C-alpha positions in Angstrom: -13.3 3.4 1.7 -12.2 -0.2 2.4 -15.4 -1.6 3.8 -18.0 0.9 1.8 -16.2 0.6 -1.5 -17.9 3.9 -3.0 -16.7 3.5 -6.6 -19.2 1.2 -8.5 -17.9 -1.5 -10.6 -14.3 -1.4 -8.9 -12.4 -2.8 -6.1 -10.5 -0.1 -4.0 -7.4 -1.5 -2.7 -6.1 0.6 0.2 -2.7 0.5 2.1 -2.0 2.9 4.9 1.6 3.8 4.9 2.2 5.5 8.4 5.0 8.1 8.1 7.2 9.7 11.0 5.6 13.0 10.8 4.2 12.4 14.6 7.7 12.0 16.0 8.5 15.8 15.5 5.4 16.4 17.6 6.4 14.4 20.7 4.5 11.1 19.9 5.7 8.4 18.0 3.3 6.3 16.0 4.2 2.6 16.5 3.1 1.7 13.0 5.7 4.6 11.6 8.5 3.9 9.4 11.4 6.1 7.9 11.0 4.1 4.7 7.3 5.1 4.4 8.2 8.7 4.9 11.1 8.4 2.2 8.4 6.9 0.0 6.0 9.9 0.6 9.0 12.1 -0.4 9.8 10.2 -3.4 6.0 10.8 -4.4 6.1 14.6 -3.8 8.9 14.8 -6.5 7.2 12.5 -8.9 3.7 14.1 -8.5 5.0 18.0 -8.3 3.7 18.4 -4.9 5.3 21.3 -3.1 5.6 19.6 0.2 4.4 16.4 1.8 1.3 16.5 4.2 -0.1 14.0 6.5 -2.8 12.6 5.8 -2.2 12.5 2.1 -4.0 10.3 -0.3 -1.8 8.8 -3.6 -4.3 7.2 -6.1 -2.6 4.9 -8.6 0.7 6.5 -7.8 -0.5 9.3 -10.2 -2.6 11.6 -8.0 -2.3 13.3 -4.8 -5.1 14.5 -2.6 -4.9 16.1 0.9 -7.4 15.7 3.8 -8.0 19.3 3.4 -9.2 18.9 -0.1 -11.4 15.8 0.5 -13.9 17.0 -1.7 -11.5 16.3 -4.5 -11.2 12.5 -3.6 -14.2 11.2 -5.2 -13.1 12.9 -8.7 -9.7 11.4 -8.4 -11.3 8.1 -7.7 -13.4 8.2 -10.6 -10.5 9.4 -12.7 -8.4 6.5 -11.8 -11.4 4.0 -12.5 -10.9 4.7 -16.1 -7.1 3.7 -16.2 -6.6 0.3 -17.4 -4.9 -2.4 -15.2 -3.3 -5.5 -15.5 -4.2 -8.4 -13.7 -2.2 -9.3 -10.5 -2.8 -12.6 -8.7 -1.9 -13.9 -5.2 -2.3 -17.6 -4.7 -0.8 -20.6 -2.8 -0.7 -18.6 0.5 0.5 -20.7 3.1 2.6 -21.0 6.5 5.6 -22.8 6.4 4.8 -26.0 8.5 8.5 -26.1 9.9 8.7 -22.5 10.5 5.2 -20.7 11.3 6.9 -17.3 11.3 7.6 -17.6 7.6 4.8 -17.0 4.9 4.9 -18.5 1.4 2.9 -17.1 -1.7 2.9 -17.3 -5.2 2.5 -13.9 -7.2 1.6 -13.6 -11.0 1.2 -10.3 -13.1 0.1 -10.3 -16.7 2.2 -8.9 -19.6 3.2 -5.2 -18.9 1.9 -3.3 -21.9 3.5 -0.1 -20.5 6.4 1.6 -22.0 8.2 1.5 -18.8 9.6 -1.0 -16.6 7.9 -1.9 -13.5 8.8 -3.3 -9.9 6.5 -5.9 -8.2 5.9 -5.2 -4.4 4.4 -7.3 -1.6 2.7 -5.6 1.3 1.9 -7.2 4.8 -0.9 -5.0 6.3 -2.9 -5.1 9.7 -6.3 -5.1 8.9 -7.4 -3.3 12.0 -5.3 -0.9 14.4 -6.3 1.4 17.1 -4.0 4.1 18.5 -4.0 6.7 21.3 -2.6 9.8 20.2 -0.6 11.5 22.7 0.8 14.6 21.4 0.4 16.9 18.5 -3.1 18.6 16.8 -4.6 14.8 17.5 -3.5 14.6 20.7 -6.1 12.8 23.1 -7.8 11.3 20.1 -8.1 7.6 19.6 -7.8 6.7 16.2 -8.9 3.6 14.2 -7.2 2.5 11.0 -7.3 -0.3 8.5 -4.9 -1.7 6.2 -1.8 -0.5 8.1 1.3 -1.7 6.4 4.0 -3.5 8.4 6.1 -4.7 5.7 6.5 -3.5 1.9 8.7 -5.7 0.1 10.1 -5.5 -3.5 10.0 -9.1 -4.8 10.7 -8.9 -8.4 10.7 -6.9 -11.7 8.3 -6.8 -14.6 9.9 -5.5 -17.6 7.7 -4.0 -20.2 6.4 -6.6 -22.9 6.9 -9.7 -19.9 4.8 -11.2 -17.5 5.8 -12.2 -14.1 5.3 -15.3 -11.9 7.3 -15.9 -8.8 7.1 -17.7 -5.6 8.0 -15.6 -2.7 8.3 -16.1 1.3 8.1 -13.4 3.9 8.9 -13.4 7.6 6.0 -12.6 9.8 6.6 -10.3 12.7 5.3 -11.3 16.1 1.8 -9.5 15.7 1.2 -10.9 12.4 -0.9 -13.9 12.3 -3.0 -14.8 9.3 -6.5 -13.8 10.9 -5.2 -10.2 11.5 -3.5 -9.7 8.1 -4.1 -9.0 4.4 -1.5 -9.4 1.7 -1.4 -6.7 -1.3 0.6 -7.3 -4.4 0.9 -4.6 -6.8 3.2 -3.7 -9.9 4.3 0.1 -10.2 6.3 1.8 -12.7 9.9 2.3 -11.2 10.7 5.1 -9.1 7.4 6.0 -7.7 5.7 5.8 -11.1 2.0 5.0 -11.8 0.4 1.7 -10.4 0.1 -0.9 -13.1 -2.3 -3.4 -11.2 -2.9 -4.8 -7.8 -4.4 -7.6 -5.8 -5.4 -8.3 -2.3 -5.8 -11.3 -0.4 -7.0 -12.4 3.4 -5.5 -15.5 4.2 
């Protein structure tokens, strides 16, 4: 989906948040995080899903599709296309010349017309990741992933009726150089609510 962009007239911004599901099957995904597992559980409650599953698609924070029902994904994406979004922008991306491990950026979001307050997040994701699965139902498989989240930072609030503009800085990890990452900023109703808008930049 990241490369093919199957929905005409819109840009799909994808993020892969790897959960710790594989840990209990005897293989630790090096890109997994308990924070993403907790985030998935929060979606379970917010979307009325009986139990989390892996892999799972969450679209606009308001719909959930499992891989077993992949035929529902196109319908969910088409439905999301009709949801109005606010503009979110990422600009002035630069590495701190005195500290190459620090990345600076400026994030803006237009006025929040929603009746709920929102949180503004900045994600740092690797463009390309390959993994050799050692255990579980995918044991022995070589998997290729895109947009694998390494950091997900809440950088501010977008109150209803207000706009957002803020300079942010983040610490890059050793495997995060500008050629291998993308930045995704998004505004989401607080408490795993619906997505109000998003933007992606590859530095």
